[in-house]
C-alpha positions, 0 to 999 in steps of 0.5 A, a space after each residue: 890796870 887796877 880796877 875803876 873804883 880804886 883808880 877813882 879813889 886815887 884820882 880823887 886824892 890826887 885832885 885834893 892834894 893839888 888844891 890850894 885848900 890842901 896846901 893851906 891845910 898843910 901849912 896850918 897843921 905844921 904851924 899848929 904842930 910847932 905850937 902843940 909840940 912845946 913841952 914847956 906849955 904842958 900843964 900835966 901828964 894828961 895834957 902831955 898825952 893829949 898833945 901827943 895824940 894831937 901830934 900823931 893825928 897831925 902827922 898822919 894828915 901831913 903824911 897822907 899824900 905820901 902814904 896814898 902815893 906809895 899805896 897807889 904805886 904798890 897797887 900798880 906794881 902788884 897789878 903789873 906782876 899779875 898781868 905778867 904772870 897771866 901772860 
């Protein structure tokens, strides 16, 4: 079993991902991403770079649940391997 601190870490994220606030944030971010992703609205190269950065941040937040789930699965798999090797 993974250590208690890591288990608490993942549980806190799972609780957050199940909340209505998280779902609302995801919807808002996706709406904003569609607006930000308009090349036609860019004023210049700096604005384009800024929008690219915004989209990268939004992408990280939108994909956070999947990233955390994969990290938790990997931690559990590594823990199982260690337990099997110790037995």
